LUMFI-189013 format. One record per residue (C-alpha): residue number from 1; residue in one letter; chain; z, x, y. Coordinates in nm, 2 decimals, always signed. Each point is the difference from the previous one (the first is absolute). Layout:
   n res chain      Z      X      Y
 NUM   a     A      Z      X      Y
...
//
This chain:
   n res chain      Z      X      Y
   1   x     A  -0.34  +2.39  -0.28
   2   x     A  -0.41  -0.11  +0.08
   3   x     A  +0.06  -0.36  +0.04
   4   x     A  -0.34  -0.23  +0.08
   5   x     A  +0.02  -0.32  +0.28
   6   x     A  -0.29  -0.22  -0.11
   7   x     A  -0.08  -0.25  +0.28
   8   x     A  +0.14  +0.12  +0.36
   9   x     A  +0.03  -0.33  +0.17
  10   x     A  +0.29  -0.16  +0.18
  11   x     A  +0.21  +0.10  -0.29
  12   x     A  -0.17  +0.23  -0.17
  13   x     A  +0.08  +0.27  +0.31
  14   x     A  +0.38  -0.08  -0.02
  15   x     A  -0.02  +0.14  -0.36
  16   x     A  -0.19  +0.30  +0.14
  17   x     A  +0.24  +0.05  +0.27
  18   x     A  +0.35  -0.04  -0.27
  19   x     A  -0.17  +0.24  -0.22
  20   x     A  -0.08  +0.27  +0.25
  21   x     A  +0.37  -0.06  +0.09
  22   x     A  +0.15  +0.10  -0.34
  23   x     A  -0.24  +0.30  +0.00
  24   x     A  -0.31  -0.10  -0.22
  25   x     A  -0.33  +0.13  +0.02
  26   x     A  -0.20  -0.33  +0.08
  27   x     A  -0.37  -0.08  -0.08
  28   x     A  -0.13  -0.34  +0.12
  29   x     A  -0.29  -0.20  -0.09
  30   x     A  -0.14  -0.31  +0.16
  31   x     A  -0.34  -0.12  +0.04
  32   x     A  +0.04  -0.08  +0.37
  33   x     A  -0.09  +0.29  +0.20
  34   x     A  +0.16  -0.16  +0.30
  35   x     A  +0.38  -0.01  -0.26
  36   x     A  -0.08  +0.36  -0.05
  37   x     A  -0.05  +0.15  +0.35
  38   x     A  +0.27  -0.21  +0.10
  39   x     A  +0.23  +0.17  -0.29
  40   x     A  -0.11  +0.33  +0.11
  41   x     A  +0.07  -0.02  +0.35
  42   x     A  +0.33  -0.02  -0.09
  43   x     A  +0.02  +0.25  -0.27
  44   x     A  -0.25  +0.26  +0.09
  45   x     A  +0.08  +0.18  -0.36
  46   x     A  -0.09  -0.32  -0.19
  47   x     A  -0.27  +0.04  -0.23
  48   x     A  -0.20  -0.27  -0.12
  49   x     A  -0.19  -0.04  -0.38
  50   x     A  -0.23  -0.31  -0.11
  51   x     A  +0.17  -0.19  -0.29
  52   x     A  -0.18  +0.18  -0.29
  53   x     A  +0.10  +0.36  +0.09
  54   x     A  +0.38  -0.11  +0.05
  55   x     A  -0.04  -0.17  -0.36
  56   x     A  -0.16  +0.36  -0.18
  57   x     A  +0.25  +0.21  +0.21
  58   x     A  +0.30  +0.11  -0.25
  59   x     A  +0.18  +0.14  +0.28
  60   x     A  +0.08  -0.36  +0.15
  61   x     A  +0.27  -0.17  -0.24
  62   x     A  +0.07  -0.29  +0.21
  63   x     A  -0.17  -0.25  +0.22
  64   x     A  +0.12  -0.25  +0.20
  65   x     A  -0.24  -0.30  +0.05
  66   x     A  +0.02  -0.21  +0.31
  67   x     A  -0.36  -0.19  -0.02
  68   x     A  -0.06  -0.39  +0.04
  69   x     A  +0.18  -0.19  -0.29
  70   x     A  -0.33  -0.11  -0.17
  71   x     A  -0.08  +0.36  -0.03
  72   x     A  +0.33  +0.12  -0.17
  73   x     A  -0.11  -0.02  -0.32
  74   x     A  -0.36  +0.16  -0.07
  75   x     A  +0.15  +0.29  +0.21
  76   x     A  +0.38  +0.02  -0.16
  77   x     A  -0.20  -0.01  -0.32
  78   x     A  -0.24  +0.28  +0.04
  79   x     A  +0.31  +0.21  +0.14
  80   x     A  +0.22  -0.03  -0.30
  81   x     A  -0.31  +0.03  -0.24
  82   x     A  -0.01  +0.34  +0.19
  83   x     A  +0.35  +0.11  -0.06
  84   x     A  +0.13  -0.08  +0.35
  85   x     A  +0.33  -0.16  +0.02
  86   x     A  -0.04  -0.34  +0.20
  87   x     A  +0.19  -0.15  +0.33
  88   x     A  -0.19  -0.29  +0.06
  89   x     A  +0.08  -0.19  +0.29
  90   x     A  +0.11  -0.41  -0.08
  91   x     A  -0.13  -0.16  -0.16
  92   x     A  -0.07  +0.15  -0.33
  93   x     A  -0.30  -0.20  -0.05
  94   x     A  -0.16  -0.32  +0.11
  95   x     A  +0.04  -0.16  -0.37
  96   x     A  +0.24  +0.05  -0.31
  97   x     A  -0.25  +0.15  -0.24
  98   x     A  -0.11  +0.26  +0.25
  99   x     A  +0.37  +0.05  +0.07
 100   x     A  +0.06  +0.04  -0.39
 101   x     A  -0.30  +0.27  -0.06
 102   x     A  +0.18  +0.22  +0.26
 103   x     A  +0.30  +0.05  -0.15
 104   x     A  -0.12  +0.03  -0.33
 105   x     A  -0.24  +0.29  +0.16
 106   x     A  +0.29  +0.16  +0.13
 107   x     A  +0.23  -0.03  -0.33
 108   x     A  -0.29  +0.09  -0.23
 109   x     A  -0.03  +0.33  +0.22
 110   x     A  +0.35  +0.07  +0.08
 111   x     A  -0.03  -0.01  +0.39
 112   x     A  +0.20  -0.16  +0.25
 113   x     A  -0.10  -0.36  +0.13
 114   x     A  +0.20  -0.09  +0.35
 115   x     A  -0.03  -0.28  +0.18
 116   x     A  +0.04  -0.04  +0.41
 117   x     A  +0.30  -0.25  -0.03
 118   x     A  +0.18  +0.16  +0.25
 119   x     A  +0.27  -0.21  +0.06
 120   x     A  +0.14  +0.13  -0.31
 121   x     A  +0.10  +0.31  +0.22
 122   x     A  +0.10  -0.17  +0.28
 123   x     A  +0.35  +0.10  +0.12
 124   x     A  +0.12  -0.39  +0.07
 125   x     A  -0.17  -0.16  -0.26
 126   x     A  +0.19  +0.24  -0.22
 127   x     A  +0.30  -0.05  +0.16
 128   x     A  -0.02  -0.37  -0.05
 129   x     A  -0.08  +0.04  -0.37
 130   x     A  +0.38  +0.16  -0.03
 131   x     A  +0.17  -0.26  +0.26
 132   x     A  -0.17  -0.27  -0.25
 133   x     A  +0.13  +0.17  -0.30
 134   x     A  +0.34  +0.02  +0.14
 135   x     A  +0.01  -0.36  +0.03
 136   x     A  +0.07  -0.01  +0.32
 137   x     A  -0.14  -0.34  +0.13
 138   x     A  +0.10  -0.21  -0.26
 139   x     A  -0.19  -0.19  -0.21
 140   x     A  -0.38  +0.04  +0.15
 141   x     A  -0.24  -0.28  +0.00
 142   x     A  -0.29  +0.07  +0.22
 143   x     A  -0.18  +0.28  +0.19
 144   x     A  -0.26  -0.06  +0.31
 145   x     A  -0.24  +0.24  +0.12
 146   x     A  -0.22  +0.04  +0.32
 147   x     A  -0.30  +0.26  -0.04
 148   x     A  -0.19  -0.03  +0.30
 149   x     A  -0.27  +0.17  +0.24
 150   x     A  -0.30  -0.06  +0.19
 151   x     A  -0.25  +0.20  -0.17
 152   x     A  -0.38  +0.03  +0.02
 153   x     A  -0.22  -0.25  -0.19
 154   x     A  -0.08  +0.11  -0.35
 155   x     A  -0.34  -0.07  -0.22
 156   x     A  +0.12  +0.12  -0.29
 157   x     A  +0.35  -0.08  -0.04
 158   x     A  +0.27  -0.28  -0.01
 159   x     A  +0.36  +0.02  +0.13
 160   x     A  +0.14  -0.12  -0.30
 161   x     A  -0.10  +0.31  -0.24
 162   x     A  +0.00  +0.24  +0.32
 163   x     A  +0.33  -0.03  +0.10
 164   x     A  +0.20  -0.27  -0.23
 165   x     A  +0.04  +0.28  -0.25
 166   x     A  +0.29  +0.17  +0.22
 167   x     A  +0.23  -0.33  +0.02
 168   x     A  -0.09  -0.09  -0.37
 169   x     A  +0.07  +0.38  -0.08
 170   x     A  +0.32  -0.01  +0.21
 171   x     A  +0.17  -0.28  -0.21
 172   x     A  -0.11  +0.16  -0.36
 173   x     A  +0.16  +0.35  +0.13
 174   x     A  +0.36  -0.20  +0.12
 175   x     A  +0.06  -0.24  -0.23
 176   x     A  -0.25  +0.07  -0.31
 177   x     A  -0.08  -0.27  -0.28
 178   x     A  -0.29  -0.26  -0.04
 179   x     A  -0.15  -0.25  +0.25
 180   x     A  -0.12  -0.36  -0.05
 181   x     A  -0.19  -0.31  +0.16
 182   x     A  -0.18  +0.19  +0.30
 183   x     A  -0.11  -0.21  +0.27
 184   x     A  -0.23  +0.12  +0.30
 185   x     A  -0.19  -0.10  +0.31
 186   x     A  -0.20  +0.20  +0.18
 187   x     A  -0.29  +0.00  +0.24
 188   x     A  -0.25  +0.18  +0.22
 189   x     A  -0.07  -0.08  +0.35
 190   x     A  -0.24  +0.27  +0.12
 191   x     A  -0.09  +0.12  -0.36
 192   x     A  -0.04  -0.21  -0.33
 193   x     A  +0.22  +0.22  -0.20
 194   x     A  +0.40  -0.13  +0.08
 195   x     A  +0.14  +0.18  +0.32
 196   x     A  +0.33  -0.17  -0.01
 197   x     A  +0.14  -0.17  -0.29
 198   x     A  +0.37  -0.11  -0.15
 199   x     A  +0.09  +0.11  -0.38
 200   x     A  +0.33  -0.16  -0.15
 201   x     A  +0.10  +0.02  -0.35
 202   x     A  +0.30  +0.05  -0.23
 203   x     A  +0.13  +0.35  -0.09
 204   x     A  +0.22  -0.01  -0.35
 205   x     A  +0.22  +0.27  -0.08
 206   x     A  +0.25  +0.07  -0.24
 207   x     A  +0.22  +0.11  +0.23
 208   x     A  +0.01  -0.26  +0.26
 209   x     A  -0.08  -0.36  +0.03
 210   x     A  -0.35  -0.13  +0.08
 211   x     A  -0.10  +0.08  +0.33
 212   x     A  -0.23  -0.16  +0.23
 213   x     A  -0.23  +0.28  +0.17
 214   x     A  -0.20  -0.13  +0.27
 215   x     A  -0.25  +0.24  +0.21
 216   x     A  -0.19  -0.07  +0.31
 217   x     A  -0.31  +0.22  +0.07
 218   x     A  -0.24  +0.01  +0.31
 219   x     A  -0.25  +0.21  +0.14
 220   x     A  -0.02  -0.19  +0.32
 221   x     A  +0.35  +0.02  +0.15
 222   x     A  +0.04  +0.25  +0.26
 223   x     A  +0.35  +0.03  -0.04
 224   x     A  +0.06  +0.28  -0.32
 225   x     A  +0.26  -0.08  -0.21
 226   x     A  +0.13  +0.16  -0.32
 227   x     A  +0.27  -0.19  -0.10
 228   x     A  +0.19  -0.11  -0.28
 229   x     A  +0.30  -0.27  -0.01
 230   x     A  +0.20  -0.04  -0.31
 231   x     A  +0.24  -0.29  +0.00
 232   x     A  +0.29  -0.02  -0.23
 233   x     A  +0.29  -0.28  -0.03
 234   x     A  +0.26  +0.23  +0.25
 235   x     A  -0.19  +0.25  +0.16
 236   x     A  -0.36  +0.09  +0.08
 237   x     A  -0.18  +0.29  +0.08
 238   x     A  -0.32  +0.03  +0.28
 239   x     A  -0.22  +0.34  -0.09
 240   x     A  -0.23  +0.15  +0.28
 241   x     A  -0.23  +0.19  -0.29
 242   x     A  -0.18  +0.26  +0.28
 243   x     A  +0.29  +0.08  +0.20
 244   x     A  +0.19  +0.00  -0.27
 245   x     A  +0.31  -0.20  +0.12
 246   x     A  +0.25  -0.28  -0.19
 247   x     A  +0.24  -0.22  +0.11
 248   x     A  +0.27  -0.17  -0.20
 249   x     A  +0.05  -0.33  +0.09
 250   x     A  +0.32  -0.24  -0.09
 251   x     A  -0.13  -0.33  -0.04
 252   x     A  +0.32  -0.20  +0.10
 253   x     A  +0.12  +0.24  +0.30
 254   x     A  -0.34  +0.15  +0.09
 255   x     A  +0.18  +0.30  +0.04
 256   x     A  -0.34  +0.30  -0.01
 257   x     A  +0.09  +0.33  -0.14
 258   x     A  -0.27  +0.28  +0.03
 259   x     A  -0.05  +0.18  -0.35
 260   x     A  -0.06  +0.36  +0.08
 261   x     A  -0.35  +0.11  -0.10
 262   x     A  -0.15  +0.37  +0.05
 263   x     A  -0.37  -0.12  +0.06
 264   x     A  -0.26  +0.23  -0.19
 265   x     A  -0.36  +0.10  +0.03
 266   x     A  -0.08  -0.25  -0.32
 267   x     A  -0.38  +0.15  -0.05
 268   x     A  +0.10  +0.37  +0.05
 269   x     A  +0.27  -0.08  -0.29
 270   x     A  -0.24  -0.25  -0.22
 271   x     A  -0.25  +0.33  +0.04
 272   x     A  +0.24  +0.27  -0.08
 273   x     A  +0.11  -0.20  -0.32
 274   x     A  -0.32  -0.02  -0.12
 275   x     A  -0.10  +0.36  +0.07
 276   x     A  +0.35  +0.11  -0.16
 277   x     A  -0.08  -0.22  -0.31
 278   x     A  -0.28  +0.17  -0.08
 279   x     A  +0.10  +0.34  +0.07
 280   x     A  +0.32  -0.04  -0.22
 281   x     A  -0.15  -0.22  -0.27
 282   x     A  +0.25  -0.29  +0.06
 283   x     A  -0.10  -0.33  -0.08
 284   x     A  -0.04  -0.23  +0.24
 285   x     A  +0.24  -0.34  -0.13
 286   x     A  +0.17  -0.28  +0.12
 287   x     A  +0.08  -0.08  +0.27
 288   x     A  -0.21  +0.26  +0.13
 289   x     A  -0.40  -0.15  +0.05
 290   x     A  -0.20  +0.09  -0.32
 291   x     A  -0.29  -0.23  -0.10
 292   x     A  +0.18  -0.23  -0.24
 293   x     A  +0.22  -0.12  +0.31
 294   x     A  -0.33  +0.02  +0.23
 295   x     A  -0.11  -0.24  -0.27
 296   x     A  +0.26  -0.23  -0.02
 297   x     A  -0.01  -0.08  +0.38
 298   x     A  -0.36  -0.04  -0.03
 299   x     A  +0.01  -0.29  -0.23
 300   x     A  +0.25  -0.19  +0.25
 301   x     A  -0.23  +0.07  +0.28
 302   x     A  -0.32  -0.08  -0.18
 303   x     A  +0.20  -0.32  -0.10
 304   x     A  +0.04  -0.08  +0.34
 305   x     A  -0.33  +0.04  +0.10
 306   x     A  -0.08  -0.22  -0.29
 307   x     A  +0.23  -0.28  +0.11
 308   x     A  -0.11  -0.01  +0.35
 309   x     A  -0.01  -0.35  +0.07
 310   x     A  -0.22  +0.06  +0.31
 311   x     A  -0.24  +0.21  -0.13
 312   x     A  -0.36  -0.05  +0.19
//
């Protein structure tokens, strides 16, 4: 299939690489000529077009949008209104009204809108969900995330909406239900917007007792971590979300059992799912990250931003 990748920065070039590996014909689009040049040095056969030409090309049924967060709505809206299926990197939008409009446009035009909540395709997270559903931990009461790495200064974004979506989405994927009592503290040292934050809230599920969720986010910590710890009254799980390793820990004996997980290429799998959904006309429904799921996760993140008691 022909697929356009709009925005060829750090994440967009990953999309190009995976689409090429999957055998698709990729067209790139970016107003930054340096990004275009970098991509063409790696993939000499790639062609570039401006957005208007992509929108008017009926031979391009699918697009990936990997542009800055505040541009997601306008670009996705134009693509959907031009009859394109859209893979939109998270967040779906920066406010709920825009998210609802994108969902409405995609539904009215019978187009697919998939959001880049990639951990729903991660084998360690899928295995964790399976373990939870088999009640192997006893009564689960809390979950803790460490989601840290050192980043450059961002003048246009904060860490809560940019990085916090992943942990919140993982909890929603594993446990489902609703949330309440969100608390948040976040601050920026090098920038005005927060670059580290603590978010906690209560997750209410029909399948489990209320769950206390605590999320630590940082763009200042040089030790990169993507770690989830889920604690039950009998056993606990330590999940390394990038290396896709899971340890099952007996709370009393402290015995540690390594759980077998076959790591997968999560980005490739989510993009392949998108392309196959479009090709086979398969509706993107829960637990896969459609617009409705992404809007619900955005609601939690926006409330956390609103409740940030340290906001400058």
